[in-house]
N, C-alpha and C positions, 0 to 999 in steps of 0.2 A: 504494500500500500504506500501511497505517497500523499503528500499534502495537497489538498484541493486549492484551487486558485483563491477563494475567499480567505483562507488561512494564510496563504503566502502574502496576499495584499495586506492583511493585518500585521503580520510580522515585519514586512517592509516598512509599513507606517511607523511602527515602534522604533525600528532601527534608524530611520531617517528623521526622527523627531525627539532630540534629546530634551527639549523643554517639556514635552509631554511626559517622557520617562522620569524627569526630575519631580514631577507632580505625583508620581505613584509612590507616596510615602505618607506615613502617619506622622503626627506631631512627635517630637522627641519624648521617649518614654511611654508612648501610647500605642505602639504596634501590637496587634493581637493576631496571632496565627492560630488556625484551628485545623483539626483533621477529624474525620469520622465517617461513619457509614452514610451512604447516599440515602438509604432507606430511612434511617432515623434522623437525617438532616442535622448534622452538627451545627450548622449555622442557625437553625431554629433554636437549638439548645443555648447557643451563645446569646441570641437575642433575649430569650427568657431570663437568663442569668443577669444580663445587663439591666433588665427591668427590675429584677428582684434585689440586686446588690449594687448600691450606689457607687462603691469603689471601682466597679467595672464599667460604669456608664460611659466614661470618656475614652475607653479603649477603642481603637479604630481597626476594623477589618479591611481586607483588600477590597471587598465588594463596596463597602461604604465609601472608601477613597475613590474607587473607579466611578461611582455614581455621581460624584461631584466634579469630575473632569469632563467639561463640555467640549464637544468637537464641532468645529465649524468647517463646512465644506466636505464633510466625510459622510459615508453611507448611514451612520447612526448618530444620534444626538449626544451620547455619552460613551466613554470608553467601556463602561459596564455593559451597556446594551450591545455594543459591538462584540465584546467578548462572549456574552451569553448567546449571541446568534451563531457562534461557531460550534456550540454544543450540539446544535441540531443538524449539522451537515455531515455527511459521510460517516466514516467510522470514528467514534469519539477519540479513541487512543491516538489516532493520526491527525486529528484536527483540534477538537476542543481541548483535549489533554495537553497538546503541544502549546496551544495559545495560553492556557492557564498556567502552565509551567513557566512560560516567558513572563507573564504578568506577576506571578508569585515570586519569581527570582528577582525581578526589579524591586518589588515591594520589600523583600528581605534585604536586598543589597542597600536599600535606602533607609533601613531602620537605624535609629540612633537611641542609645541608652538602653533602658530596660525593655525587654520584649516579653509579652505575656503569651502563654500557650494554653490551648484548650483541646484536649483529646476527648472526643465524644464517647458516649456510652456504647458498649457492645462493639467496639472497634476490632477489626482483624487486620492482619498485615496488608491485605489487598486494599483496605479502606484508607490506608495512609499514603495513597498515590502521590499527590503533589508534595505533601509534607515531607515524605521520605525521599522522593526523587529529586527535589529541588531545594526546598526552604531550609532544611537542616544544613546542607553543605554550603549554600550561599551565605547563610548567617555565620557559619563557622569561619568564613573568610572575611567577614565584615569587621573592620577594625573599630567601628564606632559603637559597638554594643558593649554592655557592661559585663563584669565578671560573673554575676549571678546568672545572667543569660547564658554565658559560656558554660557554666556548670550544668545548667539544665540541658543544653545541647549535648554535652558529654553523656548525660543520662539517656537521652533519646537515642544517641548513636549506639550506645551499648545495648539498648533494647532491640534496635533494628539488627545489629550484628548478630545477636544471639537468637533472633527470630521470635522475640517476646513482644507480642502486640499489647500485652496488659500493662500499658504505661499508666502512670498516675492519671486518673480521670479528673476532670475539672481544671480550674485555673492553676497554673504554676507561675509564680513570679509576678512581677509587675504591680 
């Protein structure tokens, strides 16, 4: 399988627009990365926790950041809507997954200070797709994250290396 033209167009857009890439970031100390089952929707769990616990309300997910990046003269009004459109074309792992890995990598690379993590309930190794494939390694190379985040990354890396998907559920750090 190969990338379809809409995915190539999206990746070229990201490559040629450093100002857009620089906007794919949370405020310092507010980055929130999450992973979880598609069925149980980790993002929904995150939203519920943000409502229930005031200390998490100001954390920013990739989707929230992408929703506020308006695009002019492009096929979609926001970077989020463009990214979501790629989920529905072709085979996901060759299109949507590749697009979300690119976006997640940029988000992780732009993180500053404390990074919070949420691993959803009932997660299995295959549910850690973008988190394991991209975010952990990109964050590990990011010189602007704090030491507690680095310690959490070490824990996640050990879990993945040993094939243990039973990572601490809920928020870690931040």
